[in-house]
C-alpha positions, -999 to 999 in steps of 0.1 A, spaced: 44 4 -235 60 27 -220 94 43 -231 111 20 -198 98 -9 -220 70 -20 -197 41 -35 -208 9 -13 -191 -20 -36 -199 -41 -49 -173 -28 -83 -179 -22 -102 -149 15 -101 -146 35 -71 -164 66 -92 -172 77 -78 -206 103 -54 -193 134 -40 -202 165 -27 -187 157 9 -178 184 40 -184 196 53 -149 223 83 -153 250 88 -121 277 115 -116 298 131 -145 272 132 -171 274 94 -176 248 67 -181 250 30 -165 218 3 -178 204 -10 -148 181 -41 -152 143 -38 -139 137 -74 -127 107 -95 -110 115 -81 -72 83 -64 -54 93 -33 -31 75 -33 0 70 3 23 50 18 45 28 56 52 49 82 25 18 108 35 22 127 1 62 124 2 77 97 -21 109 108 -20 124 76 -3 115 62 -36 144 79 -54 162 59 -84 193 54 -68 178 43 -27 161 20 -46 186 1 -74 213 -1 -42 181 -16 -20 172 -40 -45 208 -52 -57 214 -30 -85 187 -36 -103 147 -19 -106 117 -37 -91 88 -44 -118 64 -30 -87 65 -9 -52 39 -11 -30 28 12 -3 14 2 28 -16 30 31 -11 68 35 -2 70 1 -15 105 7 -3 124 -29 -43 122 -40 -47 149 -10 -58 184 -18 -91 198 -23 -78 213 -57 -76 189 -87 -51 205 -105 -26 207 -74 10 218 -86 28 200 -61 2 163 -65 17 169 -103 47 174 -94 51 141 -79 24 124 -96 48 128 -127 82 117 -108 66 84 -101 56 78 -137 88 84 -152 104 54 -125 106 18 -142 82 7 -118 45 7 -115 33 21 -80 4 6 -64 -7 18 -26 -33 4 -2 -57 28 10 -50 42 42 -65 65 63 -53 99 55 -64 97 23 -87 123 1 -117 92 -7 -136 121 -22 -114 126 -50 -100 87 -52 -136 73 -55 -140 98 -84 -109 81 -104 -111 55 -131 -122 23 -116 -99 -2 -136 -93 -38 -141 -62 -45 -130 -35 -80 -120 -77 -97 -112 -89 -71 -92 -99 -38 -98 -77 -1 -88 -83 35 -92 -60 46 -124 -40 80 -109 -22 80 -136 -4 48 -166 20 38 -137 8 47 -105 -28 25 -93 -46 26 -56 -57 -6 -49 -98 -11 -42 -104 -31 -13 -113 -67 -12 -95 -82 -40 -69 -108 -46 -41 -97 -70 -18 -119 -90 14 -101 -96 48 -115 -104 31 -149 -99 19 -141 -68 -17 -139 -51 -19 -106 -26 -49 -102 -8 -54 -62 -3 -80 -46 23 -69 -12 34 -85 15 54 -79 25 96 -96 47 119 -77 82 120 -75 88 161 -65 125 157 -98 133 136 -109 158 164 -79 181 158 -91 178 115 -115 193 90 -141 168 76 -144 170 41 -108 187 39 -82 165 60 -108 138 72 -130 115 54 -153 91 68 -146 69 39 -115 54 55 -139 33 73 -145 -1 49 -180 -6 42 -199 -38 49 -200 -40 8 -158 -38 12 -158 -69 37 -184 -90 15 -161 -84 -23 -130 -95 2 -148 -126 13 -160 -136 -20 -128 -125 -36 -108 -149 -9 -134 -182 -13 -125 -182 -50 -92 -188 -40 -100 -212 -7 -87 -185 14 -54 -191 8 -29 -163 -9 7 -160 -8 8 -125 9 -15 -102 27 -14 -59 26 -34 -44 44 -33 -5 60 -39 -18 93 -39 -48 112 -63 -74 128 -63 -75 162 -40 -103 174 -14 -86 156 -18 -54 174 -16 -70 202 16 -84 200 30 -50 193 10 -31 217 36 -21 244 52 -2 214 21 23 206 15 45 199 36 66 174 49 104 174 31 130 201 6 105 211 23 90 234 4 104 265 -27 86 247 -17 49 248 -46 38 262 -71 57 246 -49 49 213 -53 14 217 -87 11 228 -101 35 196 -78 6 175 -100 -20 189 -131 -1 180 -115 6 139 -144 -10 112 -109 -19 96 -95 -43 122 -125 -61 128 -128 -69 94 -92 -82 92 -96 -101 124 -125 -116 108 -104 -129 78 -84 -140 97 -109 -166 117 -124 -174 83 -89 -191 79 -71 -168 59 -38 -183 52 -11 -166 40 28 -170 39 36 -130 52 8 -101 63 27 -69 56 11 -37 68 20 -1 78 -1 28 97 17 27 131 51 47 124 69 14 136 88 -14 120 86 -48 132 87 -84 117 71 -110 141 50 -138 143 17 -149 163 2 -182 167 26 -193 133 15 -170 108 46 -142 99 36 -104 100 54 -72 95 49 -40 101 64 -9 80 70 23 80 100 43 57 117 9 55 118 -9 24 114 -49 20 113 -68 -7 94 -100 -26 
């Protein structure tokens, strides 16, 4: 158990949570309850400052969530230096939060280093342990968090890889493998292909088709056709589409990657693409 009263075992549900002490102006302190909400947000790219205590507390209605989930491109395990001071600072910063931070794998990640982290049992699935309170979820598992089932499947193609350096700022492991897909299929069969939520970095093709007119993001506006065609060739997109075609049932599907925010429905299925915004479940 850590100093905030959170049990840090690998049981299916970390619910033994006490209040957290939150400092406010004037040196005073207020007691902030840690509830059972799960906070979700999109890509952080190595900058988790949006998860500052006050921002999270206000968004969650004067309580802290029990968990925060980053939908890929966590990006803090990025440097080729194991003891990178920037990385150490922000991991420590996250460790001091009263919640557990979980991240889906994205495309802008140092996979070489992540795959060297301890792979541990967590919430009924497997995750790479970054620290006592920060975990990166392995592709293809169903995690039970706060009594809700989450199917996690990350990864995506980097369309800017031509401008990146192999094994320094781009890693081919961004593409999930057949083994990842078969693990996901096996996990879903165990729950009859029925979960509460799906979390991923990119999205199935039907979802991408819906918001194609909003793509791409950032400075890629002159490359719209190329971007869309590249996403059609994305192995992660194909695999997510296959899970959907196999009958995957869910309440809502959350994903990041596209640097836009939108909630929409396709064929009676609910989706939410996220970037720097928050939502809770």
